[in-house]
N, C-alpha and C positions, 0 to 999 in steps of 0.2 A: 598493576599493569603498567605503571609508568615507564617500567624499563623493557615492555613487550613492544615489537614492532607491529603495527596496525595495517591491514589492507583493505581496500574498499573496492568492490565492481558494482558499477552503477552510480555515475555521479549525476542523475537526472535532478528534477526538481527537488526532491527528497534528498536523495543522496548528497546534493551539494550541501545542503544545511547541515547534515550529518557530518562530512567532511570538515565543514568549517568549524564546528564546536568541537570534535575531536582534536584539531590541530590547537585551538584555543585552549584546550586544556592541558596543551604541552606534551602531546604524545605525537611519536614519529608515525608519519603517514605515506602509503603508496597507494596509487589509485590505477585503475586498468584504463588504457587508451581506448576511447570508442566513440563514435561517431554521434552517437544519443548523450553524450555528455553536456552539461553544462558547461559555459567558458571556465577555464581552469586558472586563468591568468593570476587571479588573486591567490589561489591556493599554491600557485607555484611560487609565487613571490614570498608566501609564509614557509617555504622550504619542503612542499610536497612533492614527491618524485612520480613519474608517470612512467608505467611499465608496460611493454607490449602486447605480452600474453597473460592468460589467466595462469599457466602453468608455471611460468616465472614469477609471477606476483605472488602464488601461494608458496614458492620454495623460499620467499626472501621475507615473509613475515611469520608471526607467531599467531595471529588472530585475522581472521579474513570476514568481512562482512559483505554480505550480497544484498542489493538494493535492486533488483531487477523485476520486470514487468509481472511475471507469473511462473507456474510451474515448468511450461516447455523452455523457458530461457534459463531457469535454475537449474533443470536437468543440463541443458547444452554446456553452461558454464562448468559443472562439476564434471560431466561424464565425457567430454569432447575430447577429441586427440589431443589437442593442446590445452586440455581444461584443468582444472583446480587440482583433481585426484593425481594427476600426473607428477605434481610438484608439492602435494601437501608433506610437510615433515611430520615424524613421528611425535604424537601429542598436539598437533596443530588442531588451531579451534575453528570451525566454521560458524558463522552466526548469520541465520536467512532472515533477514529483516521484510523479504517480499510477500505478496499476498499469494497464498499458493494452497492446492489442492491437498488436504492432510494425509491422504493415502501415500501420495507420492513423497511429501516431506518425510514420511517413516521410513519408507524405502531407502529413501537417499540417506537417510540418518545411518541405516545399517550399512549401507555401502561405504560410508565415511568412517564407520568404525572397523571395518574389516580392513581399511586402509590404514588403520592405526592412528585416526584422527577422531575428534570429539565433534558433535554436531548439536545445535540448538535453533529452535526458531523464535524470533522476536518480532512478530509482527508489529506494524506501526498503525496508529490512529492519529488524527488531526491532519493538518494540512501543511504544504510547503512554508507558509509563514510562522507556524510553530517549529518547523525542523529548522529554519534559519535561526529562530530564537533560543534553540536547545530545549523546547519544550514540546516534544512528542510524547504521546501515550506509548508503552510497549507492553504487548501481551506475550508474555514468555513460555517457552514448552521446552523444559529442560530438566535433566536430574538436578537435584537440591544443591550439590557441591558445586556442579559446573555455573548455575546461576549465581549462586555466591561468588566464586571466583570473578565471574565477568560483569557482576553488577556494576562496579566502579567505573567501568568503561561505558555501559550502557547510559549512566547517570548523566555523563558527558554532553549526551543529546536529547535527554527524556526527563521529563518532569515527573511522571507516573509511571512506575512499573511494576506490572502484575506478574506475579508468577503463577500460570494458569494451570500448572500440572506437568506432566512428562513430555516428552518431545511429541509435537502435533498438536500439543493443546493449545499453545499460542495461535496457531493458525486456523485451528477450530474456532477459538474465540473471536477472533479477527473476522471471519464469515459470518459469526452470528452478530456481531456489531454492525458490519455493512449491510446484511440484509436489512435490520431494523432500520438503520439511517438511510440508506439509499432507498429502501422500499418506502421508507415515510415522504421523501422527496419525490419519488415517483406518484405516489397516492395524492399528494398535495397539486402536483404538477397537473395530474390529469382531473381533478377537481376544478383547478384554475382555468383549464381549457374548457371544462363545460360551463364555466361561469362566465367566460367570454361569449360562448356561443348563446348563453340564456339572457345577455345583456345586463349582467350585474357587473357593477364598477369594479375596478381592482382595488381601489382604495377601501371599499365597502367590504369586499371578500378578505383581504388582509386584515383590516381592524376587527372585524367579527371573529376570525380566528384565532387571531391574537388574544383576544380577552376571553375565549373560551378553549375548549379541550381540542383545538387545532393548534394552539401556540406551542412554541419550542423551538428547538435548534433546526430543525427542517425548514420551517415556516421562516425562520429568520435567514436562513440561507438563501431562500429564493425571493424574498422582500424586494431585494434591489432589481430584478429583474421584472418582478410583478408589477413594481410601481414605475421603473425607468428602464426598462429593457437592458439592465446592466447585469450580465451572467457571470460577475466577478466574486459574487458572494459564494461562490462554491467552485473553486478550481479543479474540477473533475470531469474527465471527458465522457459521453455516452459510451463511447468504447470500452473504458475500464469498468464503468458501473456495469457493462453487459457482462463482461469478463467476470468480475466480483460475484455477480448474481448466479451467472454458469457454474461457477466452482461451489456456491452454495447449495444449488440445487444436486449438484454430483454429490456433495457431502451427505445432503438430507437422504439421496437415494441410496448411497451406501449403507447409512445406519437405518434405513427403512422408516424414517420419520416423514411427517405429512409435508408435503411442498405445496399445495394446490395454490396457495396464494403468493408463494415464491415463485412459481412457474409462471404465474399471472404477470408478474412485474419482469421476469425474464424475457418472456415474449413481448411485451411492452417495449422493453430497451430493444430486444434484437430487431424489432420494425422500426425503431428511431434510428438506430446505426445503420440499417438499409437502406433509410431514406437520406441519410446525411454523410453517410461516409464513416461516424463515429469521432470525428475530432471535435465537434462542437461541445461547449461545456453543457453539463448537465441541466443548469437551470434553463436553457434553450428549449427542454424537452417540452415545456409549457407551450411554445409556439410549435413545435413540431406537431404536437398532439391535436391543437387547434387548426392547423392546416389539414392536418389528416381526417379530423371530424368534418370539415367544412368540404371534404371531396366526396 
C-alpha cells in the first residue's frame, strides 16, 4: 500500500484522526474540501492535498476512504452528478468506514463493481480520542483477498481489525454493536432519571451499579455526567444515536428479527432529539428524561 495514493472523504471528528495517522505512516493523502471538515491546517502542513470534488478525488487516488454520517451521505457522494463513480478508475478501491444500512451497502457495492471498482465496508467503533491515537476498532465486510490487500492501510489507524464476512457484514456488526452499547447507555440513563425522581443520590446510584451487574463501559461513560454534569465521557450526539438505532431497527425488520426492545430505545432517542434538536451529547439524555418525567 505504500505506493498507493489514498483519498479520504469526511474529515470530521473521526476522519481527522484517520487522516493524521495515514500521513504519519508515510502515505500520500488527498481529502475532499467540505464545510463539515475539522481544521485542516496541520494536515496541509504535513503535505495533504485538498481536492474540490468527489469525482476529481476518486480519479486521482487508488484507494478512497469514506467517513461520512450515514447511508444517505454515502449514496450521495458515490452516486451524485460529480460523485465518486464519475471518476473511479478501473480497479479503484472504495472503503466505507461510515455507519450505514447494510442493504444500501450491498447495493452500492454492486454499483461500484459494475463501474469496475472494488468495495468494502470497514465500520468503526470507539471514539475520536482513539481515532487520533490510531487505535480504532474496525469491523470489515469484504472478500478475503481484498481484506488482506487493504489490511496494512487499515492498520495505520486501527488497533483491532475484525473480518466479519462478505460485503455488508461489517456494517451489520457495527449496528449490532451500537445497539448493545447505545442501548445500555439509554437504559442506565432512564434508570438514573428515575433515581433522581425517587430521591436516590447519584453517588449511591453509581456506586451500587458499579459494584454489581450494572457496572461496565456504559456506566463509566455516564459516570462524569451523573456525578458532576460533565457530558464529555461520551462524545456522541443524541442525533447520531437516534440515527444508529433507526438503522438497527431497519436491519432487524429487513431480516425478520425481534426488535421490541430496540424500538423502545429508538423511540426514547427520537423523543430526546425532538426535545433538544439532537446536538446535545448522549450522557445528557439523563437530564432530558428527568425533565420529561417531571412534566
